[in-house]
C-alpha positions in Angstrom: -182.5 1.3 -145.2 -185.8 -0.4 -145.5 -186.5 -3.7 -143.8 -189.2 -6.1 -144.5 -190.8 -9.0 -142.5 -191.6 -12.4 -144.1 -191.2 -10.8 -147.7 -189.6 -12.4 -150.7 -187.5 -10.3 -153.2 -187.1 -11.4 -156.8 -184.3 -9.9 -158.8 -184.8 -10.0 -162.6 -187.9 -9.3 -164.5 -187.4 -11.6 -167.6 -189.7 -14.6 -168.2 -188.4 -16.7 -165.3 -188.6 -13.7 -162.7 -192.1 -12.7 -163.9 -193.4 -16.3 -163.8 -192.0 -16.5 -160.2 -193.9 -13.3 -159.4 -197.2 -14.7 -160.8 -196.7 -18.0 -159.0 -196.2 -16.2 -155.7 -199.2 -14.1 -156.3 -201.3 -17.0 -157.0 -200.1 -18.6 -153.7 -200.9 -15.4 -151.8 -197.2 -15.0 -150.8 -195.9 -11.5 -150.2 -193.1 -10.3 -152.6 -191.4 -7.5 -154.5 -189.8 -7.8 -157.8 -186.8 -5.7 -159.0 -186.0 -5.2 -162.6 -183.0 -3.0 -163.8 -184.7 -1.7 -166.9 -187.2 1.1 -166.8 -189.7 -1.1 -168.4 -190.4 -4.9 -168.7 -189.0 -5.7 -172.1 -187.3 -8.5 -173.8 -184.5 -8.0 -176.3 -184.7 -11.0 -178.5 -187.0 -12.8 -181.1 -189.0 -15.9 -181.1 -189.1 -18.6 -178.4 -190.4 -22.1 -178.3 -192.9 -22.9 -175.6 -193.3 -26.7 -175.2 -196.3 -28.3 -173.2 -194.3 -28.3 -170.1 -194.2 -24.5 -170.0 -197.8 -24.1 -171.4 -199.3 -26.5 -168.7 -197.7 -24.4 -166.1 -199.0 -21.2 -167.7 -202.6 -23.0 -167.8 -202.2 -23.4 -163.9 -201.5 -19.6 -163.8 -204.5 -18.9 -166.0 -202.6 -17.3 -168.9 -202.0 -20.3 -171.2 -204.8 -19.7 -173.7 -204.0 -15.9 -173.9 -200.4 -17.0 -174.9 -201.5 -19.6 -177.3 -203.5 -16.9 -179.3 -200.3 -14.8 -179.5 -198.2 -17.7 -180.9 -198.0 -20.2 -183.7 -198.7 -24.0 -183.2 -195.9 -26.2 -184.3 -196.6 -29.7 -185.3 -193.4 -31.2 -186.7 -189.6 -30.8 -187.0 -188.0 -31.2 -190.4 -184.3 -32.0 -190.4 -182.6 -31.3 -193.8 -179.5 -30.6 -195.7 -178.6 -27.1 -196.6 -180.3 -27.6 -200.0 -183.6 -28.7 -198.2 -183.1 -32.4 -198.9 -185.3 -33.7 -196.2 -183.5 -36.2 -193.8 -186.2 -36.8 -191.3 -189.6 -35.6 -190.3 -190.4 -35.8 -186.6 -194.0 -34.9 -185.3 -194.2 -33.4 -181.8 -196.0 -35.7 -179.5 -197.5 -32.8 -177.6 -198.1 -29.0 -178.4 -195.3 -26.6 -179.1 -195.8 -23.0 -179.8 -193.4 -20.4 -181.2 -194.2 -17.0 -179.7 -192.3 -13.6 -179.5 -190.5 -13.2 -176.0 -192.1 -9.8 -175.7 -195.6 -11.2 -175.9 -194.8 -13.5 -172.9 -193.3 -10.5 -171.0 -196.4 -8.3 -171.7 -199.0 -11.0 -170.8 -197.4 -11.9 -167.5 -196.5 -8.3 -166.4 -200.1 -7.3 -167.1 -201.3 -9.7 -164.4 -199.2 -8.1 -161.7 -200.2 -5.5 -159.3 -198.2 -2.3 -159.9 -197.0 -2.2 -156.3 -195.5 -5.6 -156.5 -192.6 -4.5 -158.6 -190.1 -1.6 -158.9 -188.4 -0.9 -162.3 -185.0 0.9 -162.8 -183.6 -1.0 -159.8 -180.1 -2.4 -160.7 -178.5 -4.5 -158.1 -175.0 -3.3 -156.9 -174.2 -5.8 -154.2 -175.7 -8.5 -151.9 -175.2 -9.3 -148.2 -176.5 -12.8 -147.8 -176.6 -13.7 -144.0 -179.6 -14.2 -141.7 -181.5 -12.1 -144.0 -180.4 -10.6 -147.4 -179.5 -7.1 -147.8 -179.8 -5.9 -151.4 -178.0 -2.5 -152.4 -179.1 -0.9 -155.5 -177.1 1.4 -157.9 -179.4 4.1 -157.1 -177.9 4.1 -153.5 -180.9 2.6 -151.9 -180.9 -0.6 -149.8 -183.7 -3.0 -148.8 -183.5 -6.1 -146.4 -185.6 -9.1 -147.2 -186.0 -12.6 -145.6 -185.7 -14.4 -149.0 -184.1 -13.5 -152.2 -184.9 -15.3 -155.5 -182.3 -14.5 -158.3 -183.5 -14.6 -161.8 -181.1 -12.3 -163.3 -179.8 -14.4 -166.3 -176.7 -16.0 -167.3 -174.6 -12.9 -166.4 -176.2 -12.9 -162.9 -174.8 -10.2 -160.5 -176.3 -12.1 -157.6 -174.6 -15.3 -158.6 -171.2 -13.5 -159.1 -171.5 -12.3 -155.4 -172.6 -15.7 -153.9 -171.1 -18.2 -156.1 -168.1 -16.5 -157.7 -166.6 -19.9 -158.6 -169.4 -20.7 -161.1 -168.2 -19.9 -164.6 -169.9 -19.3 -168.0 -168.9 -21.9 -170.6 -168.5 -20.6 -174.1 -169.4 -22.8 -177.1 -167.3 -20.8 -179.5 -170.2 -20.6 -181.8 -171.9 -17.3 -183.0 -175.7 -17.1 -183.3 -177.8 -14.7 -185.2 -181.6 -14.3 -184.8 -183.9 -12.4 -187.0 -187.7 -11.9 -187.7 -189.1 -10.8 -191.1 -192.5 -10.6 -192.9 -192.9 -13.9 -195.0 -195.4 -15.7 -197.0 -196.3 -18.5 -194.5 -197.4 -21.2 -197.1 -198.5 -24.8 -196.4 -195.0 -26.0 -196.3 -194.0 -23.6 -193.7 -197.1 -23.6 -191.5 -196.8 -25.5 -188.3 -193.2 -26.7 -189.1 -189.8 -26.1 -187.5 -186.9 -26.5 -190.0 -183.3 -27.2 -189.2 -180.7 -27.3 -192.0 -177.1 -28.6 -191.6 -174.0 -28.0 -193.7 -170.5 -28.4 -192.0 -169.9 -25.7 -189.6 -173.1 -23.9 -190.6 -176.7 -24.4 -189.3 -179.8 -22.4 -190.3 -183.1 -22.9 -188.5 -186.6 -21.3 -189.1 -190.1 -21.5 -188.1 -193.4 -19.3 -188.1 -193.7 -16.8 -185.5 -197.3 -16.2 -186.6 -199.3 -16.2 -189.8 -197.3 -13.6 -191.6 -193.8 -13.6 -190.0 -190.9 -16.1 -190.0 -188.3 -16.4 -187.1 -184.9 -17.6 -188.1 -181.6 -18.5 -186.5 -178.2 -19.0 -188.1 -175.3 -20.6 -186.3 -171.5 -20.5 -187.2 -168.3 -21.5 -185.5 -166.6 -18.4 -184.1 -163.2 -19.3 -185.5 -164.8 -19.0 -189.1 -166.5 -15.7 -188.4 -164.3 -13.1 -190.3 -166.6 -10.3 -191.1 -164.8 -7.2 -192.3 -165.8 -3.9 -190.4 -166.8 -2.3 -193.7 -169.4 -5.2 -194.3 -172.9 -5.1 -193.2 -174.0 -8.0 -191.1 -176.7 -8.9 -193.6 -174.3 -9.0 -196.5 -172.0 -11.2 -194.5 -174.7 -13.6 -193.8 -175.9 -13.6 -197.4 -172.3 -14.5 -198.5 -171.9 -17.1 -195.7 -175.0 -18.9 -196.5 -174.9 -18.5 -200.2 -175.0 -22.2 -200.8 -178.2 -22.9 -198.9 -181.7 -23.2 -200.4 -183.1 -20.2 -202.0 -185.7 -19.8 -199.2 -182.8 -19.1 -196.8 -181.4 -16.3 -198.8 -185.0 -14.9 -199.3 -185.4 -14.8 -195.5 -182.1 -13.0 -195.0 -182.7 -10.6 -197.9 -186.2 -9.6 -196.3 -184.8 -9.1 -192.9 -183.9 -5.5 -192.0 -180.3 -5.1 -190.7 -181.4 -3.7 -187.4 -183.6 -6.6 -186.7 -180.6 -9.1 -186.8 -179.4 -9.9 -183.3 -175.9 -11.4 -182.7 -174.5 -13.3 -179.8 -172.1 -16.0 -178.7 -173.7 -19.1 -177.5 -172.9 -20.1 -173.9 -174.2 -22.0 -170.9 -173.2 -22.9 -167.4 -171.5 -26.2 -166.8 -173.8 -28.2 -164.6 -171.0 -29.6 -162.4 -171.7 -27.3 -159.4 -173.4 -28.5 -156.2 -175.8 -25.9 -155.0 -178.6 -23.7 -156.3 -178.9 -21.8 -153.1 -177.0 -20.3 -150.1 -178.4 -19.1 -146.8 -181.5 -17.1 -147.8 -180.8 -16.7 -151.6 -182.0 -19.2 -154.2 -181.5 -19.2 -157.9 -183.8 -20.0 -160.8 -183.3 -20.3 -164.7 -180.3 -18.9 -166.5 -178.9 -17.5 -163.4 -177.9 -21.0 -162.2 -178.3 -23.5 -165.1 -178.2 -21.5 -168.4 -178.3 -23.8 -171.4 -177.7 -23.5 -175.1 -181.0 -23.2 -177.3 -180.5 -26.5 -179.1 -183.5 -28.1 -177.2 -185.4 -24.8 -177.0 -185.8 -25.4 -173.2 -184.1 -22.4 -171.6 -187.2 -20.5 -170.8 -189.3 -23.5 -170.3 -187.1 -24.7 -167.6 -187.0 -21.2 -165.9 -190.8 -21.4 -165.9 -190.8 -24.9 -164.3 -188.3 -23.6 -161.7 -190.5 -20.8 -160.8 -193.6 -22.9 -160.4 -191.8 -25.6 -158.5 -190.2 -23.2 -156.1 -193.3 -21.4 -155.5 -195.0 -24.7 -154.4 -192.0 -25.6 -152.2 -192.1 -22.4 -150.5 -195.9 -22.7 -150.0 -195.6 -26.2 -148.7 -192.5 -26.2 -146.6 -190.8 -23.1 -145.4 -187.8 -24.7 -143.6 -186.5 -27.0 -146.3 -188.1 -25.4 -149.4 -184.7 -24.7 -151.2 -183.2 -28.1 -150.9 -186.5 -29.7 -151.8 -186.7 -27.4 -155.0 -183.2 -28.3 -156.0 -183.6 -32.1 -155.3 -186.8 -32.1 -157.5 -185.3 -30.1 -160.4 -181.6 -30.6 -160.7 -181.4 -34.0 -162.4 -183.8 -33.0 -165.2 -182.1 -29.6 -165.7 -178.5 -31.3 -165.8 -179.9 -33.7 -168.5 -181.2 -30.9 -170.7 -178.0 -28.7 -170.3 -175.8 -31.8 -171.3 -177.9 -32.9 -174.1 -178.2 -29.4 -175.6 -174.4 -29.0 -175.4 -173.8 -32.3 -177.0 -176.2 -31.6 -179.9 -174.5 -28.3 -180.5 -171.0 -29.9 -180.7 -172.2 -32.7 -182.9 -174.1 -30.5 -185.4 -171.1 -28.8 -186.7 -168.0 -30.2 -188.2 -165.5 -29.6 -191.0 -164.5 -33.3 -191.2 -166.1 -35.0 -194.3 -166.5 -38.3 -192.5 -168.1 -36.7 -189.6 -170.4 -34.8 -191.9 -171.6 -37.9 -193.5 -172.0 -39.7 -190.3 -174.1 -36.9 -188.9 -176.3 -37.0 -191.9 -176.7 -40.7 -191.5 -177.6 -40.4 -187.9 -180.2 -37.8 -188.7 -181.7 -39.9 -191.5 -181.8 -43.3 -189.7 -182.1 -42.6 -186.1 -185.6 -43.9 -185.2 -188.3 -41.2 -184.7 -189.2 -42.8 -181.4 -185.8 -42.0 -180.0 -186.4 -38.2 -180.7 -189.8 -38.5 -179.2 -188.4 -40.3 -176.2 -186.1 -37.5 -175.4 -188.8 -35.0 -176.0 -191.2 -36.9 -173.7 -188.6 -37.0 -171.0 -188.0 -33.1 -171.3 -191.7 -32.1 -171.2 -192.6 -34.4 -168.3 -194.0 -32.4 -165.4 -195.8 -35.1 -163.5 -193.7 -34.4 -160.5 -195.8 -31.3 -159.8 -198.8 -33.5 -159.0 -197.3 -34.5 -155.7 -196.3 -31.0 -154.7 -199.7 -29.6 -155.6 -201.4 -32.0 -153.2 -199.4 -31.4 -150.2 -201.3 -29.3 -147.6 -199.4 -25.9 -146.9 -196.8 -26.0 -144.1 -196.3 -29.9 -144.4 -193.5 -31.9 -145.9 
């Protein structure tokens, strides 16, 4: 077994883990990242990067490069399934839609090859005065600090906090990307369509491709094994606007991803134990209704990096105290939106549409501003290293 001195291990090479690595590199802190796959990759489709994440990427000197790979969004349009517009809400600050893989590629390209190891899947953790990580390839390494960024199904969390459970929404989500004519109506616009227990969302990924998401209550998902997923979606969304069916028709079956939506109920107490600390989905996974899952992991990584740089003794508790209130708000709000947006009850349907139509724009923007606010970083960035 290898043993290190004053070195940090990061488990998980997704967006959060890679941002953590780049932050530690910027702060001249010694680390090693371990990713279970044989390459840095992201199974998925588009992702929203709001200004909170983009400002952090600017601090890490990759913001402009990411902007060139994404598509600027200027507004949200909420509408009925027939595209009858209920409300148009401008974004008060920049938001980009970008492919997850593009973020992974950009960040990983900035890391030294000797700062990470691929094909290293965690088998078990011993979290005492130091942290011993045993991998499935029968190797083991000991570190002073472990940062877990291994997602909602975190192996590290299951070992250290086995009492924390994943919470299921009982909703199915499909994601797809297809070539599409991004006309003036689609450019810079995020659409969300509602109809009972169905939702359909779409936004440009770049100048030639559209990224779409479809959501249905799990209890209503009754696809026959002989029916293709694409055929099922075309049938399920047949009453939606023609543009929706056009997107589904143009999407290749193999490019449609299916998952069940879930999060982690933010009722637990701690984000760390002994020398192990968690970031992102591994500790506060959220549903995608506010498009903040990756953004909050990025905030976690940069904040924790500053806390480690400024205050070695109390870094974990300081990090949690700074981040937990905001994250809990986002997880709860996102869950609430997902629950409210789908109903079979005619009265509740009408009430939802009325709320969408008449709730003042400033209420949407007030919530958005609360989510994207990262002014708390200003204080952390101006603390001399080694001081509280």
